[in-house]
Biopython code that builds the backbone (N, CA, C, O; Angstrom):
import numpy as np
from Bio.PDB.StructureBuilder import StructureBuilder

atoms = [
    (1, "UNK", "N", (55.583, 47.564, 35.931)),
    (1, "UNK", "CA", (55.930, 46.419, 36.756)),
    (1, "UNK", "C", (54.897, 45.323, 36.515)),
    (1, "UNK", "O", (53.712, 45.596, 36.322)),
    (2, "UNK", "N", (55.361, 44.102, 36.529)),
    (2, "UNK", "CA", (54.466, 42.961, 36.326)),
    (2, "UNK", "C", (53.441, 42.869, 37.455)),
    (2, "UNK", "O", (53.730, 43.220, 38.599)),
    (3, "UNK", "N", (52.257, 42.399, 37.124)),
    (3, "UNK", "CA", (51.193, 42.236, 38.122)),
    (3, "UNK", "C", (51.465, 41.078, 39.076)),
    (3, "UNK", "O", (50.918, 41.045, 40.178)),
    (4, "UNK", "N", (52.299, 40.133, 38.668)),
    (4, "UNK", "CA", (52.537, 38.944, 39.485)),
    (4, "UNK", "C", (53.714, 39.098, 40.451)),
    (4, "UNK", "O", (54.130, 38.124, 41.079)),
    (5, "UNK", "N", (54.254, 40.316, 40.575)),
    (5, "UNK", "CA", (55.320, 40.588, 41.531)),
    (5, "UNK", "C", (54.755, 41.430, 42.664)),
    (5, "UNK", "O", (54.161, 42.484, 42.438)),
    (6, "UNK", "N", (54.949, 40.952, 43.880)),
    (6, "UNK", "CA", (54.561, 41.735, 45.053)),
    (6, "UNK", "C", (55.666, 42.766, 45.284)),
    (6, "UNK", "O", (56.836, 42.408, 45.417)),
    (7, "UNK", "N", (55.291, 44.047, 45.331)),
    (7, "UNK", "CA", (56.279, 45.113, 45.455)),
    (7, "UNK", "C", (55.782, 46.176, 46.419)),
    (7, "UNK", "O", (54.629, 46.600, 46.350)),
    (8, "UNK", "N", (56.665, 46.604, 47.321)),
    (8, "UNK", "CA", (56.233, 47.643, 48.256)),
    (8, "UNK", "C", (56.407, 49.026, 47.621)),
    (8, "UNK", "O", (56.979, 49.157, 46.539)),
    (9, "UNK", "N", (55.911, 50.041, 48.304)),
    (9, "UNK", "CA", (55.878, 51.403, 47.764)),
    (9, "UNK", "C", (57.272, 51.958, 47.448)),
    (9, "UNK", "O", (57.463, 52.593, 46.411)),
    (10, "UNK", "N", (58.231, 51.724, 48.324)),
    (10, "UNK", "CA", (59.589, 52.235, 48.092)),
    (10, "UNK", "C", (60.212, 51.617, 46.838)),
    (10, "UNK", "O", (60.828, 52.311, 46.029)),
    (11, "UNK", "N", (60.043, 50.312, 46.694)),
    (11, "UNK", "CA", (60.586, 49.633, 45.508)),
    (11, "UNK", "C", (59.839, 50.075, 44.251)),
    (11, "UNK", "O", (60.448, 50.244, 43.195)),
    (12, "UNK", "N", (58.528, 50.261, 44.360)),
    (12, "UNK", "CA", (57.731, 50.698, 43.210)),
    (12, "UNK", "C", (58.176, 52.068, 42.712)),
    (12, "UNK", "O", (58.109, 52.351, 41.515)),
    (13, "UNK", "N", (58.633, 52.923, 43.638)),
    (13, "UNK", "CA", (59.062, 54.273, 43.255)),
    (13, "UNK", "C", (60.264, 54.253, 42.316)),
    (13, "UNK", "O", (60.462, 55.190, 41.541)),
    (14, "UNK", "N", (61.061, 53.200, 42.380)),
    (14, "UNK", "CA", (62.206, 53.072, 41.462)),
    (14, "UNK", "C", (62.057, 51.813, 40.595)),
    (14, "UNK", "O", (63.037, 51.261, 40.095)),
    (15, "UNK", "N", (60.814, 51.383, 40.436)),
    (15, "UNK", "CA", (60.507, 50.144, 39.730)),
    (15, "UNK", "C", (61.107, 50.026, 38.344)),
    (15, "UNK", "O", (61.613, 48.965, 37.980)),
    (16, "UNK", "N", (61.060, 51.104, 37.557)),
    (16, "UNK", "CA", (61.607, 51.044, 36.196)),
    (16, "UNK", "C", (63.099, 50.748, 36.204)),
    (16, "UNK", "O", (63.602, 49.996, 35.368)),
    (17, "UNK", "N", (63.798, 51.349, 37.158)),
    (17, "UNK", "CA", (65.243, 51.122, 37.233)),
    (17, "UNK", "C", (65.565, 49.747, 37.798)),
    (17, "UNK", "O", (66.571, 49.143, 37.425)),
    (18, "UNK", "N", (64.716, 49.245, 38.697)),
    (18, "UNK", "CA", (64.892, 47.871, 39.181)),
    (18, "UNK", "C", (64.716, 46.901, 38.022)),
    (18, "UNK", "O", (65.512, 45.976, 37.860)),
    (19, "UNK", "N", (63.681, 47.106, 37.218)),
    (19, "UNK", "CA", (63.438, 46.241, 36.062)),
    (19, "UNK", "C", (64.644, 46.250, 35.124)),
    (19, "UNK", "O", (65.067, 45.198, 34.645)),
    (20, "UNK", "N", (65.193, 47.428, 34.862)),
    (20, "UNK", "CA", (66.371, 47.519, 33.991)),
    (20, "UNK", "C", (67.495, 46.628, 34.501)),
    (20, "UNK", "O", (68.159, 45.954, 33.714)),
    (21, "UNK", "N", (67.710, 46.622, 35.806)),
    (21, "UNK", "CA", (68.770, 45.790, 36.393)),
    (21, "UNK", "C", (68.413, 44.309, 36.331)),
    (21, "UNK", "O", (69.268, 43.477, 36.028)),
    (22, "UNK", "N", (67.146, 43.970, 36.618)),
    (22, "UNK", "CA", (66.721, 42.576, 36.558)),
    (22, "UNK", "C", (66.857, 42.012, 35.148)),
    (22, "UNK", "O", (67.143, 40.828, 34.966)),
    (23, "UNK", "N", (66.650, 42.870, 34.155)),
    (23, "UNK", "CA", (66.747, 42.423, 32.768)),
    (23, "UNK", "C", (68.194, 42.189, 32.320)),
    (23, "UNK", "O", (68.432, 41.790, 31.181)),
    (24, "UNK", "N", (69.160, 42.436, 33.215)),
    (24, "UNK", "CA", (70.566, 42.147, 32.891)),
    (24, "UNK", "C", (71.031, 40.822, 33.485)),
    (24, "UNK", "O", (72.163, 40.397, 33.251)),
    (25, "UNK", "N", (70.156, 40.166, 34.255)),
    (25, "UNK", "CA", (70.497, 38.898, 34.894)),
    (25, "UNK", "C", (69.772, 37.779, 34.140)),
    (25, "UNK", "O", (68.542, 37.740, 34.094)),
    (26, "UNK", "N", (70.556, 36.875, 33.553)),
    (26, "UNK", "CA", (69.995, 35.866, 32.659)),
    (26, "UNK", "C", (70.061, 34.458, 33.249)),
    (26, "UNK", "O", (70.981, 34.109, 33.989)),
    (27, "UNK", "N", (69.054, 33.670, 32.894)),
    (27, "UNK", "CA", (69.105, 32.238, 33.115)),
    (27, "UNK", "C", (69.965, 31.708, 31.965)),
    (27, "UNK", "O", (69.543, 31.775, 30.811)),
    (28, "UNK", "N", (71.155, 31.185, 32.250)),
    (28, "UNK", "CA", (72.063, 30.800, 31.174)),
    (28, "UNK", "C", (71.551, 29.650, 30.312)),
    (28, "UNK", "O", (71.930, 29.537, 29.147)),
    (29, "UNK", "N", (70.705, 28.809, 30.864)),
    (29, "UNK", "CA", (70.190, 27.680, 30.096)),
    (29, "UNK", "C", (69.121, 28.109, 29.098)),
    (29, "UNK", "O", (69.038, 27.564, 27.998)),
    (30, "UNK", "N", (68.301, 29.092, 29.486)),
    (30, "UNK", "CA", (67.215, 29.541, 28.614)),
    (30, "UNK", "C", (67.576, 30.797, 27.822)),
    (30, "UNK", "O", (66.937, 31.100, 26.814)),
    (31, "UNK", "N", (68.598, 31.530, 28.274)),
    (31, "UNK", "CA", (69.012, 32.737, 27.565)),
    (31, "UNK", "C", (68.030, 33.884, 27.676)),
    (31, "UNK", "O", (67.977, 34.751, 26.804)),
    (32, "UNK", "N", (67.249, 33.890, 28.750)),
    (32, "UNK", "CA", (66.269, 34.949, 28.971)),
    (32, "UNK", "C", (66.474, 35.496, 30.378)),
    (32, "UNK", "O", (66.875, 34.768, 31.286)),
    (33, "UNK", "N", (66.195, 36.780, 30.547)),
    (33, "UNK", "CA", (66.417, 37.409, 31.844)),
    (33, "UNK", "C", (65.378, 36.975, 32.878)),
    (33, "UNK", "O", (64.288, 36.518, 32.535)),
    (34, "UNK", "N", (65.746, 37.132, 34.156)),
    (34, "UNK", "CA", (64.903, 36.671, 35.267)),
    (34, "UNK", "C", (63.573, 37.410, 35.356)),
    (34, "UNK", "O", (62.575, 36.844, 35.803)),
    (35, "UNK", "N", (63.557, 38.662, 34.937)),
    (35, "UNK", "CA", (62.315, 39.439, 34.982)),
    (35, "UNK", "C", (61.300, 38.885, 33.983)),
    (35, "UNK", "O", (60.161, 38.599, 34.351)),
    (36, "UNK", "N", (61.701, 38.735, 32.742)),
    (36, "UNK", "CA", (60.775, 38.259, 31.711)),
    (36, "UNK", "C", (60.470, 36.773, 31.819)),
    (36, "UNK", "O", (59.462, 36.306, 31.289)),
    (37, "UNK", "N", (61.332, 36.026, 32.503)),
    (37, "UNK", "CA", (61.024, 34.621, 32.783)),
    (37, "UNK", "C", (59.982, 34.489, 33.890)),
    (37, "UNK", "O", (59.360, 33.437, 34.040)),
    (38, "UNK", "N", (59.793, 35.553, 34.663)),
    (38, "UNK", "CA", (58.829, 35.498, 35.759)),
    (38, "UNK", "C", (59.392, 34.845, 37.009)),
    (38, "UNK", "O", (58.645, 34.268, 37.800)),
    (39, "UNK", "N", (60.710, 34.932, 37.195)),
    (39, "UNK", "CA", (61.343, 34.299, 38.344)),
    (39, "UNK", "C", (61.343, 35.165, 39.598)),
    (39, "UNK", "O", (61.685, 34.685, 40.678)),
    (40, "UNK", "N", (60.963, 36.435, 39.471)),
    (40, "UNK", "CA", (60.936, 37.341, 40.618)),
    (40, "UNK", "C", (59.531, 37.351, 41.216)),
    (40, "UNK", "O", (58.555, 37.617, 40.514)),
    (41, "UNK", "N", (59.432, 37.062, 42.504)),
    (41, "UNK", "CA", (58.142, 37.018, 43.193)),
    (41, "UNK", "C", (57.876, 38.250, 44.055)),
    (41, "UNK", "O", (56.731, 38.686, 44.179)),
    (42, "UNK", "N", (58.933, 38.813, 44.654)),
    (42, "UNK", "CA", (58.729, 39.878, 45.616)),
    (42, "UNK", "C", (59.924, 40.834, 45.611)),
    (42, "UNK", "O", (61.076, 40.412, 45.514)),
    (43, "UNK", "N", (59.618, 42.138, 45.718)),
    (43, "UNK", "CA", (60.642, 43.181, 45.845)),
    (43, "UNK", "C", (60.224, 44.090, 46.986)),
    (43, "UNK", "O", (59.138, 44.669, 46.961)),
    (44, "UNK", "N", (61.086, 44.214, 47.987)),
    (44, "UNK", "CA", (60.767, 45.020, 49.152)),
    (44, "UNK", "C", (61.993, 45.862, 49.507)),
    (44, "UNK", "O", (63.024, 45.324, 49.910)),
    (45, "UNK", "N", (61.878, 47.159, 49.358)),
    (45, "UNK", "CA", (62.962, 48.092, 49.675)),
    (45, "UNK", "C", (62.630, 48.758, 50.995)),
    (45, "UNK", "O", (61.608, 49.435, 51.107)),
    (46, "UNK", "N", (63.489, 48.574, 52.009)),
    (46, "UNK", "CA", (63.181, 49.171, 53.310)),
    (46, "UNK", "C", (63.763, 50.578, 53.428)),
    (46, "UNK", "O", (64.441, 51.063, 52.523)),
    (47, "UNK", "N", (63.482, 51.230, 54.571)),
    (47, "UNK", "CA", (63.886, 52.621, 54.770)),
    (47, "UNK", "C", (65.400, 52.801, 54.849)),
    (47, "UNK", "O", (65.894, 53.923, 54.736)),
    (48, "UNK", "N", (66.144, 51.707, 55.042)),
    (48, "UNK", "CA", (67.601, 51.776, 55.092)),
    (48, "UNK", "C", (68.254, 51.468, 53.748)),
    (48, "UNK", "O", (69.480, 51.441, 53.636)),
    (49, "UNK", "N", (67.437, 51.238, 52.742)),
    (49, "UNK", "CA", (67.963, 50.937, 51.417)),
    (49, "UNK", "C", (68.259, 49.470, 51.176)),
    (49, "UNK", "O", (68.913, 49.119, 50.194)),
    (50, "UNK", "N", (67.784, 48.615, 52.063)),
    (50, "UNK", "CA", (67.984, 47.174, 51.884)),
    (50, "UNK", "C", (66.871, 46.645, 50.979)),
    (50, "UNK", "O", (65.687, 46.753, 51.300)),
    (51, "UNK", "N", (67.267, 46.078, 49.859)),
    (51, "UNK", "CA", (66.313, 45.521, 48.898)),
    (51, "UNK", "C", (66.243, 44.017, 49.103)),
    (51, "UNK", "O", (67.223, 43.305, 48.884)),
    (52, "UNK", "N", (65.084, 43.539, 49.522)),
    (52, "UNK", "CA", (64.848, 42.110, 49.710)),
    (52, "UNK", "C", (64.141, 41.583, 48.470)),
    (52, "UNK", "O", (63.073, 42.065, 48.093)),
    (53, "UNK", "N", (64.749, 40.594, 47.850)),
    (53, "UNK", "CA", (64.245, 40.016, 46.613)),
    (53, "UNK", "C", (63.893, 38.558, 46.865)),
    (53, "UNK", "O", (64.713, 37.797, 47.378)),
    (54, "UNK", "N", (62.687, 38.173, 46.508)),
    (54, "UNK", "CA", (62.305, 36.767, 46.557)),
    (54, "UNK", "C", (62.235, 36.284, 45.118)),
    (54, "UNK", "O", (61.548, 36.867, 44.279)),
    (55, "UNK", "N", (62.954, 35.216, 44.856)),
    (55, "UNK", "CA", (63.033, 34.684, 43.509)),
    (55, "UNK", "C", (62.857, 33.174, 43.543)),
    (55, "UNK", "O", (62.825, 32.568, 44.614)),
    (56, "UNK", "N", (62.745, 32.583, 42.392)),
    (56, "UNK", "CA", (62.643, 31.135, 42.265)),
    (56, "UNK", "C", (63.436, 30.714, 41.039)),
    (56, "UNK", "O", (64.104, 31.534, 40.410)),
    (57, "UNK", "N", (63.361, 29.464, 40.709)),
    (57, "UNK", "CA", (64.033, 28.915, 39.538)),
    (57, "UNK", "C", (63.036, 28.100, 38.725)),
    (57, "UNK", "O", (61.981, 27.706, 39.224)),
    (58, "UNK", "N", (63.379, 27.857, 37.486)),
    (58, "UNK", "CA", (62.473, 27.092, 36.631)),
    (58, "UNK", "C", (62.362, 25.647, 37.091)),
    (58, "UNK", "O", (61.340, 24.996, 36.873)),
    (59, "UNK", "N", (63.424, 25.144, 37.732)),
    (59, "UNK", "CA", (63.401, 23.789, 38.281)),
    (59, "UNK", "C", (64.418, 23.685, 39.407)),
    (59, "UNK", "O", (65.334, 24.502, 39.498)),
    (60, "UNK", "N", (64.261, 22.697, 40.250)),
    (60, "UNK", "CA", (65.121, 22.571, 41.429)),
    (60, "UNK", "C", (66.566, 22.216, 41.097)),
    (60, "UNK", "O", (67.453, 22.414, 41.928)),
    (61, "UNK", "N", (66.814, 21.708, 39.926)),
    (61, "UNK", "CA", (68.173, 21.347, 39.528)),
    (61, "UNK", "C", (68.752, 22.340, 38.525)),
    (61, "UNK", "O", (69.646, 22.000, 37.750)),
    (62, "UNK", "N", (68.249, 23.541, 38.545)),
    (62, "UNK", "CA", (68.714, 24.594, 37.646)),
    (62, "UNK", "C", (70.215, 24.824, 37.846)),
    (62, "UNK", "O", (70.695, 24.894, 38.977)),
    (63, "UNK", "N", (70.943, 24.939, 36.745)),
    (63, "UNK", "CA", (72.381, 25.123, 36.803)),
    (63, "UNK", "C", (72.827, 26.470, 37.344)),
    (63, "UNK", "O", (74.012, 26.661, 37.617)),
    (64, "UNK", "N", (71.905, 27.404, 37.505)),
    (64, "UNK", "CA", (72.281, 28.755, 37.962)),
    (64, "UNK", "C", (71.874, 29.023, 39.405)),
    (64, "UNK", "O", (71.823, 30.181, 39.820)),
    (65, "UNK", "N", (71.583, 27.981, 40.176)),
    (65, "UNK", "CA", (71.147, 28.170, 41.568)),
    (65, "UNK", "C", (72.209, 28.888, 42.387)),
    (65, "UNK", "O", (71.874, 29.696, 43.254)),
    (66, "UNK", "N", (73.459, 28.615, 42.135)),
    (66, "UNK", "CA", (74.537, 29.271, 42.881)),
    (66, "UNK", "C", (74.834, 30.666, 42.336)),
    (66, "UNK", "O", (75.075, 31.594, 43.108)),
    (67, "UNK", "N", (74.818, 30.820, 41.019)),
    (67, "UNK", "CA", (75.264, 32.081, 40.406)),
    (67, "UNK", "C", (74.190, 33.160, 40.343)),
    (67, "UNK", "O", (74.512, 34.343, 40.455)),
    (68, "UNK", "N", (72.932, 32.792, 40.169)),
    (68, "UNK", "CA", (71.908, 33.811, 39.979)),
    (68, "UNK", "C", (71.742, 34.745, 41.181)),
    (68, "UNK", "O", (71.650, 35.956, 40.979)),
    (69, "UNK", "N", (71.698, 34.243, 42.420)),
    (69, "UNK", "CA", (71.598, 35.186, 43.545)),
    (69, "UNK", "C", (72.776, 36.174, 43.585)),
    (69, "UNK", "O", (72.593, 37.349, 43.902)),
    (70, "UNK", "N", (73.961, 35.699, 43.269)),
    (70, "UNK", "CA", (75.150, 36.566, 43.230)),
    (70, "UNK", "C", (74.988, 37.613, 42.128)),
    (70, "UNK", "O", (75.289, 38.789, 42.333)),
    (71, "UNK", "N", (74.515, 37.184, 40.965)),
    (71, "UNK", "CA", (74.310, 38.104, 39.844)),
    (71, "UNK", "C", (73.222, 39.139, 40.159)),
    (71, "UNK", "O", (73.352, 40.309, 39.799)),
    (72, "UNK", "N", (72.156, 38.705, 40.828)),
    (72, "UNK", "CA", (71.094, 39.642, 41.225)),
    (72, "UNK", "C", (71.639, 40.708, 42.166)),
    (72, "UNK", "O", (71.374, 41.897, 41.987)),
    (73, "UNK", "N", (72.393, 40.286, 43.156)),
    (73, "UNK", "CA", (72.977, 41.239, 44.113)),
    (73, "UNK", "C", (73.892, 42.225, 43.399)),
    (73, "UNK", "O", (73.827, 43.429, 43.648)),
    (74, "UNK", "N", (74.739, 41.720, 42.517)),
    (74, "UNK", "CA", (75.690, 42.584, 41.808)),
    (74, "UNK", "C", (74.977, 43.605, 40.930)),
    (74, "UNK", "O", (75.422, 44.748, 40.831)),
    (75, "UNK", "N", (73.880, 43.211, 40.294)),
    (75, "UNK", "CA", (73.143, 44.134, 39.420)),
    (75, "UNK", "C", (72.371, 45.173, 40.224)),
    (75, "UNK", "O", (72.411, 46.361, 39.904)),
    (76, "UNK", "N", (71.671, 44.735, 41.261)),
    (76, "UNK", "CA", (70.772, 45.624, 42.001)),
    (76, "UNK", "C", (71.498, 46.579, 42.942)),
    (76, "UNK", "O", (70.979, 47.656, 43.233)),
    (77, "UNK", "N", (72.671, 46.217, 43.418)),
    (77, "UNK", "CA", (73.417, 47.088, 44.327)),
    (77, "UNK", "C", (73.904, 48.342, 43.608)),
    (77, "UNK", "O", (74.297, 49.310, 44.260)),
    (78, "UNK", "N", (73.885, 48.343, 42.299)),
    (78, "UNK", "CA", (74.316, 49.501, 41.511)),
    (78, "UNK", "C", (73.317, 50.662, 41.574)),
    (78, "UNK", "O", (73.646, 51.787, 41.200)),
    (79, "UNK", "N", (72.107, 50.387, 42.044)),
    (79, "UNK", "CA", (71.108, 51.445, 42.175)),
    (79, "UNK", "C", (71.457, 52.338, 43.360)),
    (79, "UNK", "O", (71.762, 51.839, 44.443)),
    (80, "UNK", "N", (71.415, 53.644, 43.165)),
    (80, "UNK", "CA", (71.787, 54.598, 44.217)),
    (80, "UNK", "C", (70.974, 54.419, 45.500)),
    (80, "UNK", "O", (71.508, 54.602, 46.594)),
    (81, "UNK", "N", (69.713, 54.071, 45.383)),
    (81, "UNK", "CA", (68.825, 53.946, 46.539)),
    (81, "UNK", "C", (69.039, 52.648, 47.315)),
    (81, "UNK", "O", (68.486, 52.479, 48.401)),
    (82, "UNK", "N", (69.830, 51.741, 46.770)),
    (82, "UNK", "CA", (70.006, 50.423, 47.360)),
    (82, "UNK", "C", (71.366, 50.330, 48.055)),
    (82, "UNK", "O", (72.412, 50.512, 47.433)),
    (83, "UNK", "N", (71.326, 50.042, 49.363)),
    (83, "UNK", "CA", (72.562, 49.914, 50.140)),
    (83, "UNK", "C", (72.996, 48.460, 50.317)),
    (83, "UNK", "O", (74.172, 48.179, 50.547)),
    (84, "UNK", "N", (72.040, 47.545, 50.208)),
    (84, "UNK", "CA", (72.326, 46.115, 50.337)),
    (84, "UNK", "C", (71.203, 45.344, 49.652)),
    (84, "UNK", "O", (70.087, 45.842, 49.503)),
    (85, "UNK", "N", (71.520, 44.121, 49.240)),
    (85, "UNK", "CA", (70.524, 43.271, 48.584)),
    (85, "UNK", "C", (70.529, 41.900, 49.266)),
    (85, "UNK", "O", (71.575, 41.269, 49.415)),
    (86, "UNK", "N", (69.361, 41.463, 49.668)),
    (86, "UNK", "CA", (69.181, 40.112, 50.200)),
    (86, "UNK", "C", (68.339, 39.336, 49.196)),
    (86, "UNK", "O", (67.312, 39.828, 48.728)),
    (87, "UNK", "N", (68.772, 38.129, 48.869)),
    (87, "UNK", "CA", (68.032, 37.289, 47.930)),
    (87, "UNK", "C", (67.549, 36.052, 48.665)),
    (87, "UNK", "O", (68.337, 35.315, 49.257)),
    (88, "UNK", "N", (66.245, 35.839, 48.618)),
    (88, "UNK", "CA", (65.629, 34.656, 49.212)),
    (88, "UNK", "C", (65.094, 33.783, 48.085)),
    (88, "UNK", "O", (64.462, 34.271, 47.149)),
    (89, "UNK", "N", (65.357, 32.491, 48.190)),
    (89, "UNK", "CA", (64.858, 31.537, 47.200)),
    (89, "UNK", "C", (63.554, 30.942, 47.721)),
    (89, "UNK", "O", (63.491, 30.456, 48.850)),
    (90, "UNK", "N", (62.527, 30.985, 46.897)),
    (90, "UNK", "CA", (61.224, 30.409, 47.256)),
    (90, "UNK", "C", (60.885, 29.302, 46.262)),
    (90, "UNK", "O", (61.102, 29.443, 45.058)),
    (91, "UNK", "N", (60.360, 28.222, 46.776)),
    (91, "UNK", "CA", (59.930, 27.127, 45.897)),
    (91, "UNK", "C", (58.410, 27.043, 45.814)),
    (91, "UNK", "O", (57.862, 26.205, 45.097)),
    (92, "UNK", "N", (57.744, 27.912, 46.548)),
    (92, "UNK", "CA", (56.300, 27.938, 46.513)),
    (92, "UNK", "C", (55.851, 29.395, 46.432)),
    (92, "UNK", "O", (56.318, 30.206, 47.233)),
    (93, "UNK", "N", (54.987, 29.760, 45.524)),
    (93, "UNK", "CA", (54.396, 28.864, 44.541)),
    (93, "UNK", "C", (55.433, 28.434, 43.505)),
    (93, "UNK", "O", (56.378, 29.160, 43.199)),
    (94, "UNK", "N", (55.228, 27.267, 42.997)),
    (94, "UNK", "CA", (56.118, 26.693, 42.004)),
    (94, "UNK", "C", (56.038, 27.512, 40.712)),
    (94, "UNK", "O", (54.955, 27.915, 40.288)),
    (95, "UNK", "N", (57.198, 27.751, 40.093)),
    (95, "UNK", "CA", (57.237, 28.484, 38.835)),
    (95, "UNK", "C", (56.532, 27.684, 37.746)),
    (95, "UNK", "O", (56.662, 26.462, 37.664)),
    (96, "UNK", "N", (55.781, 28.405, 36.912)),
    (96, "UNK", "CA", (55.092, 27.790, 35.774)),
    (96, "UNK", "C", (55.358, 28.635, 34.543)),
    (96, "UNK", "O", (55.643, 29.828, 34.652)),
    (97, "UNK", "N", (55.267, 28.033, 33.393)),
    (97, "UNK", "CA", (55.551, 28.735, 32.136)),
    (97, "UNK", "C", (54.641, 29.930, 31.905)),
    (97, "UNK", "O", (55.010, 30.849, 31.174)),
    (98, "UNK", "N", (53.468, 29.939, 32.507)),
    (98, "UNK", "CA", (52.571, 31.078, 32.287)),
    (98, "UNK", "C", (53.079, 32.354, 32.972)),
    (98, "UNK", "O", (52.487, 33.418, 32.794)),
    (99, "UNK", "N", (54.158, 32.267, 33.743)),
    (99, "UNK", "CA", (54.775, 33.452, 34.338)),
    (99, "UNK", "C", (55.683, 34.177, 33.333)),
    (99, "UNK", "O", (56.072, 35.321, 33.571)),
    (100, "UNK", "N", (56.015, 33.535, 32.236)),
    (100, "UNK", "CA", (56.865, 34.175, 31.229)),
    (100, "UNK", "C", (56.092, 35.327, 30.589)),
    (100, "UNK", "O", (54.936, 35.170, 30.198)),
    (101, "UNK", "N", (56.742, 36.482, 30.489)),
    (101, "UNK", "CA", (56.105, 37.661, 29.899)),
    (101, "UNK", "C", (55.874, 37.477, 28.400)),
    (101, "UNK", "O", (56.411, 36.559, 27.781)),
    (102, "UNK", "N", (55.075, 38.356, 27.840)),
    (102, "UNK", "CA", (54.832, 38.334, 26.395)),
    (102, "UNK", "C", (56.146, 38.473, 25.633)),
    (102, "UNK", "O", (56.394, 37.736, 24.678)),
    (103, "UNK", "N", (56.988, 39.415, 26.054)),
    (103, "UNK", "CA", (58.296, 39.602, 25.436)),
    (103, "UNK", "C", (59.135, 38.327, 25.548)),
    (103, "UNK", "O", (59.796, 37.924, 24.591)),
    (104, "UNK", "N", (59.100, 37.705, 26.716)),
    (104, "UNK", "CA", (59.837, 36.461, 26.927)),
    (104, "UNK", "C", (59.350, 35.340, 26.038)),
    (104, "UNK", "O", (60.147, 34.566, 25.509)),
    (105, "UNK", "N", (58.029, 35.250, 25.870)),
    (105, "UNK", "CA", (57.454, 34.213, 25.000)),
    (105, "UNK", "C", (57.897, 34.405, 23.546)),
    (105, "UNK", "O", (58.198, 33.443, 22.839)),
    (106, "UNK", "N", (57.927, 35.654, 23.124)),
    (106, "UNK", "CA", (58.379, 35.949, 21.763)),
    (106, "UNK", "C", (59.841, 35.553, 21.604)),
    (106, "UNK", "O", (60.213, 34.905, 20.626)),
    (107, "UNK", "N", (60.673, 35.946, 22.575)),
    (107, "UNK", "CA", (62.098, 35.645, 22.520)),
    (107, "UNK", "C", (62.375, 34.137, 22.517)),
    (107, "UNK", "O", (63.303, 33.671, 21.856)),
    (108, "UNK", "N", (61.562, 33.382, 23.262)),
    (108, "UNK", "CA", (61.765, 31.941, 23.340)),
    (108, "UNK", "C", (60.998, 31.172, 22.268)),
    (108, "UNK", "O", (61.199, 29.970, 22.098)),
    (109, "UNK", "N", (60.121, 31.866, 21.548)),
    (109, "UNK", "CA", (59.305, 31.188, 20.548)),
    (109, "UNK", "C", (58.256, 30.283, 21.163)),
    (109, "UNK", "O", (57.932, 29.228, 20.618)),
    (110, "UNK", "N", (57.722, 30.707, 22.318)),
    (110, "UNK", "CA", (56.723, 29.935, 23.046)),
    (110, "UNK", "C", (55.354, 30.554, 22.801)),
    (110, "UNK", "O", (55.208, 31.777, 22.812)),
    (111, "UNK", "N", (54.355, 29.710, 22.581)),
    (111, "UNK", "CA", (53.011, 30.253, 22.361)),
    (111, "UNK", "C", (52.410, 30.758, 23.660)),
    (111, "UNK", "O", (52.867, 30.397, 24.744)),
    (112, "UNK", "N", (51.399, 31.584, 23.552)),
    (112, "UNK", "CA", (50.744, 32.213, 24.708)),
    (112, "UNK", "C", (50.059, 31.206, 25.612)),
    (112, "UNK", "O", (49.825, 31.534, 26.775)),
    (113, "UNK", "N", (49.733, 30.053, 25.184)),
    (113, "UNK", "CA", (49.154, 28.967, 25.983)),
    (113, "UNK", "C", (48.688, 27.873, 25.113)),
    (113, "UNK", "O", (48.171, 26.870, 25.606)),
]
sb = StructureBuilder()
sb.init_structure("model")
sb.init_model(0)
sb.init_chain("A")
sb.init_seg("    ")
for serial, (resi, resn, name, xyz) in enumerate(atoms, 1):
    if name == "N":
        sb.init_residue(resn, " ", resi, " ")
    sb.init_atom(name, np.array(xyz, "f"), 0.0, 1.0, " ", f" {name:<3s}", serial, name[0])
structure = sb.get_structure()
């Protein structure tokens, strides 16, 4: 799991499978998944199986503001441990390119800094 994502113990226990699902949700403009773009800020799985996801966008006028939360819910609800998914949009801290993973930088052809 990325160091820049706040994750509780329950979510961490299935972290690899959460990542697999996050890597299926793409920013259509950049062609990279939300996990490797660094758009996920927080994952919290409660005792009832409700997964609360805090995410952001690369910019406030992103074309996927309506579709990405729906896509996140559809992907993450497929996990057996998850009974519901809530997606919260956060604008602070503001997303920066340094949140893109090494894999994401390679895929986008972006230098490390």
